[in-house]
C-alpha positions as CSV (number, residue, x, y, z in Angstrom):
1,M,2.1,-15.7,-9.0
2,Y,-1.2,-15.0,-10.6
3,L,-3.4,-11.8,-10.3
4,K,-6.6,-10.9,-12.0
5,D,-7.4,-8.0,-14.3
6,K,-10.1,-5.8,-12.6
7,I,-11.8,-5.0,-15.9
8,N,-12.1,-8.3,-17.8
9,G,-11.3,-10.8,-15.1
10,D,-8.5,-12.5,-17.0
11,L,-5.6,-14.1,-15.1
12,I,-2.2,-12.5,-15.4
13,E,1.0,-14.4,-14.5
14,I,3.3,-11.9,-12.8
15,L,6.8,-12.4,-14.2
16,D,8.6,-9.8,-12.0
17,T,7.4,-10.2,-8.4
18,G,10.1,-7.8,-7.3
19,A,8.4,-5.0,-9.2
20,L,5.0,-6.1,-7.7
21,F,6.3,-5.8,-4.1
22,D,8.1,-2.5,-4.8
23,P,5.7,0.4,-3.9
24,C,7.6,2.8,-6.1
25,R,6.9,0.9,-9.3
26,D,3.5,1.6,-10.9
27,E,3.6,-1.3,-13.4
28,V,4.5,-4.9,-13.4
29,T,5.5,-7.3,-16.2
30,G,3.2,-10.2,-16.8
31,R,1.7,-12.5,-19.2
32,M,-2.1,-12.7,-19.7
33,H,-3.6,-16.2,-19.6
34,A,-6.5,-16.0,-22.0
35,G,-7.1,-18.2,-25.0
36,E,-5.1,-21.2,-26.0
37,E,-1.8,-19.6,-27.1
38,M,0.9,-18.3,-24.7
39,Q,0.7,-14.5,-24.8
40,D,3.7,-12.2,-25.0
41,P,4.8,-10.4,-21.8
42,A,3.4,-6.9,-21.3
43,S,3.3,-4.2,-18.7
44,Y,0.2,-3.9,-16.5
45,P,-0.6,-1.1,-14.1
46,K,-0.9,-2.2,-10.5
47,T,-4.1,-0.2,-10.1
48,G,-5.8,-2.5,-12.5
49,L,-4.9,-5.7,-10.7
50,V,-6.4,-7.7,-7.8
51,F,-5.9,-11.1,-6.3
52,P,-7.9,-13.9,-8.0
53,S,-10.3,-13.8,-5.0
54,G,-11.1,-10.2,-5.8
55,E,-9.2,-8.8,-2.8
56,A,-7.2,-5.6,-3.5
57,L,-3.4,-5.6,-3.4
58,P,-1.8,-4.6,-0.1
59,R,-1.3,-0.9,0.3
60,C,2.4,-1.4,1.0
61,W,2.8,-2.8,-2.6
62,V,1.2,0.2,-4.3
63,D,1.7,3.3,-2.1
64,P,5.3,4.5,-1.4
65,K,3.9,6.6,1.5
66,Y,2.0,3.8,3.2
67,R,3.7,4.4,6.5
68,G,2.8,8.0,6.7
């Protein structure tokens, strides 16, 4: 799955989708796709990510109290 960095617009391949769907986790492991060489995996805060269309992540992925 690919998401986009809000600040620079680069695509990030999410390597751990389980962490992405878990509202109790603030960061996900991913690999930035910018340039010609494969980048090393890194942690990215969920608050800095959006879908490639620019749509925000669902609240149930980022807020552990989304039901309240």
